[in-house]
Backbone as ProteinMPNN parsed JSONL, in Angstrom:
{"seq_chain_A": "MTFEEFQKGGSEPAGLTPPLRAMWHDARGDWDAAHRIAQEDDSRDAAWVHAYLHRKEGDISNARYWYARAGRTAHRGSLEEEWRHIVSILLTSSSPDKQQT", "coords_chain_A": {"N_chain_A": [[-8.714, -1.118, 23.019], [-10.085, 2.054, 22.501], [-9.3, 5.069, 20.671], [-10.447, 7.279, 21.893], [-10.906, 6.317, 24.493], [-8.259, 6.022, 25.273], [-7.448, 8.658, 25.398], [-8.763, 9.695, 27.602], [-8.777, 11.108, 30.911], [-7.483, 10.443, 34.217], [-6.076, 7.52, 35.79], [-3.201, 5.707, 34.536], [-3.967, 3.495, 31.93], [-4.264, -0.06, 32.263], [-2.16, -2.611, 30.874], [-0.957, -1.406, 28.646], [1.349, -1.146, 25.924], [4.9, -0.441, 26.095], [5.564, 1.758, 24.239], [3.004, 2.952, 23.932], [2.461, 3.592, 26.589], [4.402, 5.552, 26.966], [3.462, 7.543, 25.207], [1.042, 8.095, 26.447], [1.884, 9.248, 28.862], [3.224, 11.471, 27.824], [1.1, 12.929, 26.737], [-0.022, 13.885, 29.021], [1.659, 15.751, 29.91], [4.068, 14.878, 30.964], [6.91, 14.721, 29.968], [9.437, 13.75, 30.678], [8.962, 11.224, 31.93], [7.775, 9.945, 29.753], [9.906, 9.939, 27.925], [11.809, 8.401, 29.318], [10.503, 5.89, 29.402], [10.272, 5.301, 26.645], [12.958, 5.204, 25.974], [13.861, 2.977, 27.324], [12.938, 0.815, 25.925], [13.568, -1.371, 23.256], [12.235, -1.587, 20.852], [11.037, -0.959, 17.464], [8.76, 0.597, 17.414], [8.982, 1.993, 19.822], [11.262, 3.463, 19.213], [10.187, 5.142, 17.29], [8.382, 6.648, 18.84], [10.265, 7.781, 20.505], [11.62, 9.371, 18.649], [9.578, 11.217, 18.007], [9.326, 12.444, 20.539], [11.825, 13.724, 20.81], [11.648, 15.447, 18.667], [9.568, 17.042, 19.58], [10.848, 18.171, 21.747], [12.577, 19.773, 20.415], [15.001, 18.977, 19.511], [16.15, 18.32, 16.774], [18.136, 16.973, 15.256], [18.689, 14.727, 16.829], [16.151, 13.628, 16.837], [15.942, 12.924, 14.109], [17.783, 10.811, 14.006], [16.435, 8.888, 15.592], [14.06, 8.555, 14.136], [15.142, 7.313, 11.903], [16.1, 4.928, 13.104], [13.654, 3.843, 13.692], [12.72, 3.309, 11.219], [11.149, 5.134, 9.902], [9.905, 8.091, 8.271], [10.551, 11.517, 8.991], [8.015, 13.36, 10.559], [6.045, 15.884, 9.072], [3.968, 17.516, 9.736], [2.006, 19.067, 12.371], [2.887, 18.743, 15.869], [0.773, 17.787, 17.385], [-0.776, 16.492, 15.41], [1.024, 14.476, 14.724], [1.232, 13.101, 17.169], [-1.4, 12.105, 17.433], [-1.473, 10.464, 15.169], [0.587, 8.543, 15.661], [-0.372, 7.353, 18.055], [-2.826, 6.326, 17.16], [-1.974, 4.399, 15.262], [-0.401, 2.723, 16.906], [-2.315, 1.845, 18.774], [-3.99, 0.365, 17.109], [-2.214, -1.618, 16.206], [-1.66, -2.902, 18.567], [-3.973, -4.028, 19.449], [-5.876, -6.828, 20.625], [-7.03, -8.491, 18.588], [-5.357, -8.021, 16.472], [-2.943, -9.036, 17.125], [-0.649, -11.753, 16.912], [-0.917, -15.113, 18.042]], "CA_chain_A": [[-8.948, 0.204, 23.547], [-10.309, 3.044, 21.458], [-8.532, 6.302, 20.769], [-11.142, 8.108, 22.869], [-10.616, 5.756, 25.814], [-6.856, 6.308, 25.545], [-7.308, 10.081, 25.684], [-9.412, 10.066, 28.863], [-7.922, 11.372, 32.069], [-7.435, 9.379, 35.205], [-4.817, 6.796, 35.935], [-2.693, 5.021, 33.343], [-4.675, 2.236, 31.661], [-3.477, -1.291, 32.383], [-1.906, -3.4, 29.678], [-0.403, -0.658, 27.515], [2.725, -1.424, 25.522], [5.753, 0.688, 26.486], [5.387, 2.957, 23.419], [1.735, 3.605, 24.271], [2.643, 4.192, 27.918], [5.159, 6.79, 26.767], [2.571, 8.534, 24.601], [0.055, 8.445, 27.465], [2.535, 10.196, 29.769], [3.489, 12.696, 27.084], [-0.16, 13.675, 26.617], [-0.332, 14.451, 30.32], [2.683, 16.732, 30.225], [5.225, 14.293, 31.643], [7.876, 14.38, 28.92], [10.535, 12.96, 31.255], [8.508, 9.829, 32.063], [7.591, 9.427, 28.398], [11.233, 9.706, 27.352], [12.418, 7.266, 30.019], [9.833, 4.668, 28.954], [10.666, 5.054, 25.25], [14.39, 4.902, 25.938], [14.1, 1.651, 27.902], [12.374, -0.205, 25.035], [14.37, -1.463, 22.03], [11.399, -1.835, 19.677], [10.937, 0.097, 16.445], [7.689, 1.509, 17.828], [9.542, 2.876, 20.85], [12.156, 4.392, 18.515], [9.306, 6.123, 16.653], [7.94, 7.527, 19.924], [11.473, 8.499, 20.917], [11.822, 10.409, 17.634], [8.551, 12.239, 18.235], [9.641, 13.172, 21.764], [12.947, 14.633, 20.553], [11.121, 16.513, 17.807], [8.808, 17.926, 20.472], [11.848, 18.866, 22.555], [13.304, 20.694, 19.542], [16.298, 18.371, 19.186], [15.824, 17.752, 15.46], [19.149, 16.006, 14.805], [18.454, 13.511, 17.588], [14.888, 13.085, 16.318], [16.25, 12.264, 12.83], [18.424, 9.536, 14.331], [15.425, 7.947, 16.072], [13.179, 8.219, 13.002], [15.867, 6.322, 11.102], [16.059, 3.665, 13.857], [12.28, 3.331, 13.619], [12.361, 3.039, 9.826], [10.086, 6.1, 9.59], [10.318, 9.422, 7.843], [10.177, 12.562, 9.941], [6.686, 13.936, 10.347], [6.147, 17.288, 8.65], [2.829, 18.259, 10.269], [2.105, 19.538, 13.747], [3.151, 17.74, 16.899], [-0.516, 17.184, 17.737], [-1.111, 15.533, 14.341], [1.912, 13.32, 14.834], [0.835, 12.357, 18.363], [-2.632, 11.38, 17.101], [-1.135, 9.426, 14.186], [1.333, 7.48, 16.328], [-1.258, 6.651, 18.983], [-3.797, 5.556, 16.37], [-1.284, 3.235, 14.7], [-0.005, 1.827, 17.995], [-3.518, 1.214, 19.325], [-4.434, -0.635, 16.138], [-1.274, -2.749, 16.157], [-1.602, -3.604, 19.852], [-5.266, -4.603, 19.816], [-5.772, -8.296, 20.687], [-7.375, -9.155, 17.336], [-4.277, -7.794, 15.507], [-1.729, -9.716, 17.582], [-0.578, -13.185, 16.638], [-0.749, -15.907, 19.255]], "C_chain_A": [[-9.126, 1.173, 22.385], [-9.419, 4.26, 21.692], [-9.135, 7.195, 21.854], [-10.887, 7.617, 24.295], [-9.175, 6.084, 26.235], [-6.675, 7.758, 25.997], [-7.892, 10.501, 27.023], [-8.384, 10.28, 29.959], [-7.914, 10.186, 33.009], [-6.075, 8.712, 35.247], [-4.468, 6.062, 34.64], [-3.444, 3.706, 33.14], [-3.734, 1.032, 31.773], [-3.261, -1.908, 31.016], [-1.367, -2.652, 28.475], [1.007, -1.141, 27.198], [3.593, -0.242, 25.965], [5.611, 1.915, 25.57], [4.076, 3.691, 23.715], [1.795, 4.235, 25.66], [3.373, 5.521, 27.794], [4.265, 7.884, 26.186], [1.504, 8.993, 25.594], [0.645, 9.488, 28.421], [2.821, 11.524, 29.071], [2.224, 13.556, 27.005], [-0.552, 14.352, 27.922], [0.771, 15.375, 30.822], [3.911, 16.202, 30.934], [6.228, 13.775, 30.602], [8.972, 13.474, 29.464], [10.15, 11.492, 31.406], [8.352, 9.198, 30.693], [8.934, 9.062, 27.777], [11.901, 8.495, 27.995], [11.823, 5.937, 29.537], [10.263, 4.314, 27.536], [12.119, 4.601, 25.167], [14.691, 3.49, 26.449], [13.608, 0.505, 27.022], [13.161, -0.197, 23.721], [13.547, -1.644, 20.761], [11.427, -0.66, 18.697], [9.837, 1.091, 16.802], [8.185, 2.484, 18.887], [10.51, 3.886, 20.225], [11.346, 5.496, 17.836], [8.812, 7.136, 17.695], [9.106, 8.385, 20.393], [11.765, 9.647, 19.938], [10.844, 11.563, 17.83], [8.909, 13.091, 19.462], [10.803, 14.139, 21.566], [12.545, 15.744, 19.594], [10.368, 17.522, 18.658], [9.751, 18.778, 21.31], [12.596, 19.925, 21.735], [14.677, 20.197, 19.152], [16.139, 17.595, 17.872], [16.864, 16.736, 15.001], [18.981, 14.679, 15.545], [17.163, 12.838, 17.116], [15.143, 12.343, 15.006], [16.883, 10.894, 13.044], [17.367, 8.507, 14.723], [14.389, 7.605, 15.002], [13.848, 7.156, 12.136], [15.87, 4.96, 11.795], [14.685, 3.008, 13.776], [11.887, 2.935, 12.202], [11.231, 3.943, 9.349], [10.694, 7.395, 9.069], [9.834, 10.427, 8.875], [8.828, 13.152, 9.566], [6.841, 15.408, 10.008], [5.001, 18.141, 9.185], [3.086, 18.7, 11.703], [2.419, 18.383, 14.694], [1.853, 17.042, 17.299], [-0.947, 16.153, 16.687], [-0.248, 14.278, 14.458], [1.537, 12.464, 16.042], [-0.388, 11.501, 18.057], [-2.343, 10.22, 16.146], [-0.423, 8.246, 14.857], [0.413, 6.672, 17.24], [-2.256, 5.794, 18.222], [-3.172, 4.286, 15.81], [-0.936, 2.24, 15.808], [-1.207, 1.138, 18.636], [-4.023, 0.113, 18.401], [-3.525, -1.85, 16.166], [-1.212, -3.516, 17.471], [-2.938, -4.212, 20.263], [-5.193, -6.125, 19.725], [-6.093, -8.995, 19.369], [-6.322, -8.958, 16.257], [-3.003, -8.534, 15.883], [-1.802, -11.19, 17.242], [-0.367, -13.92, 17.949], [0.392, -16.881, 19.096]], "O_chain_A": [[-8.392, 1.109, 21.399], [-8.863, 4.446, 22.775], [-8.405, 7.796, 22.643], [-10.674, 8.423, 25.2], [-8.91, 6.383, 27.399], [-5.854, 8.049, 26.866], [-7.547, 11.567, 27.532], [-7.289, 9.719, 29.941], [-8.29, 9.073, 32.641], [-5.068, 9.264, 34.801], [-5.318, 5.832, 33.78], [-3.549, 2.898, 34.063], [-2.557, 1.112, 31.419], [-4.08, -1.745, 30.111], [-1.323, -3.211, 27.379], [1.766, -1.502, 28.098], [3.07, 0.85, 26.188], [5.543, 3.032, 26.083], [4.05, 4.922, 23.746], [1.232, 5.309, 25.874], [3.004, 6.501, 28.441], [4.314, 9.029, 26.635], [1.106, 10.158, 25.579], [-0.004, 10.482, 28.748], [2.672, 12.586, 29.675], [2.284, 14.772, 27.188], [-1.339, 15.298, 27.916], [0.815, 15.734, 31.999], [4.714, 16.978, 31.452], [6.37, 12.571, 30.391], [9.392, 12.533, 28.79], [10.929, 10.609, 31.048], [8.747, 8.051, 30.486], [9.078, 7.998, 27.174], [12.488, 7.663, 27.304], [12.554, 4.977, 29.295], [10.583, 3.159, 27.253], [12.46, 3.719, 24.379], [15.68, 2.881, 26.04], [13.839, -0.66, 27.345], [13.393, 0.865, 23.142], [14.119, -1.839, 19.688], [11.786, 0.464, 19.048], [9.961, 2.284, 16.527], [7.846, 3.667, 18.853], [10.57, 5.036, 20.66], [11.77, 6.651, 17.809], [8.827, 8.342, 17.449], [8.945, 9.579, 20.646], [12.112, 10.753, 20.352], [11.23, 12.732, 17.82], [8.805, 14.317, 19.421], [10.777, 15.252, 22.091], [13.048, 16.863, 19.696], [10.52, 18.73, 18.471], [9.49, 19.956, 21.555], [13.176, 20.856, 22.293], [15.443, 20.927, 18.524], [16.01, 16.371, 17.872], [16.498, 15.723, 14.406], [19.119, 13.615, 14.94], [17.101, 11.613, 17.011], [14.618, 11.248, 14.807], [16.556, 9.935, 12.345], [17.397, 7.375, 14.241], [13.892, 6.479, 14.965], [13.197, 6.211, 11.689], [15.662, 3.939, 11.139], [14.565, 1.783, 13.788], [10.851, 2.304, 11.995], [10.445, 3.555, 8.485], [11.832, 7.744, 9.381], [8.827, 10.206, 9.548], [8.548, 13.407, 8.394], [7.675, 16.1, 10.592], [5.057, 19.367, 9.097], [4.22, 18.706, 12.181], [2.239, 17.212, 14.36], [1.844, 15.832, 17.527], [-1.425, 15.073, 17.033], [-0.738, 13.158, 14.308], [1.524, 11.237, 15.951], [-0.416, 10.314, 18.381], [-2.898, 9.131, 16.294], [-0.79, 7.091, 14.644], [0.423, 5.441, 17.2], [-2.505, 4.651, 18.603], [-3.775, 3.214, 15.878], [-1.159, 1.039, 15.653], [-1.122, -0.034, 19.003], [-4.437, -0.95, 18.864], [-4.001, -2.986, 16.15], [-0.76, -4.661, 17.494], [-3.029, -4.845, 21.315], [-4.52, -6.658, 18.843], [-5.472, -10.012, 19.061], [-6.362, -9.637, 15.231], [-2.087, -8.653, 15.069], [-2.871, -11.8, 17.277], [0.286, -13.409, 18.859], [0.688, -17.641, 20.019]]}, "name": "protein", "num_of_chains": 1, "seq": "MTFEEFQKGGSEPAGLTPPLRAMWHDARGDWDAAHRIAQEDDSRDAAWVHAYLHRKEGDISNARYWYARAGRTAHRGSLEEEWRHIVSILLTSSSPDKQQT"}
């Protein structure tokens, strides 16, 4: 899936990883759904999304905790830049040609 396809409106695309599902919901203004999805996944990618969501919420201390769990440094740019960066990385890492069988 391309970044542009991910950004399109409509219904949630099939086959998204939980972190990408969370980012998809966040982009559509559903922070609660995004947070619930991120919180239910124990992966480092979900922790990264979780950090972003708490940064967006303004809970910086909680965001720092989740960045550390994700093994990432806190983003210093805008929330929009961070959203685009996370989605781009997650789309690349979840594409079928990047996954091991």
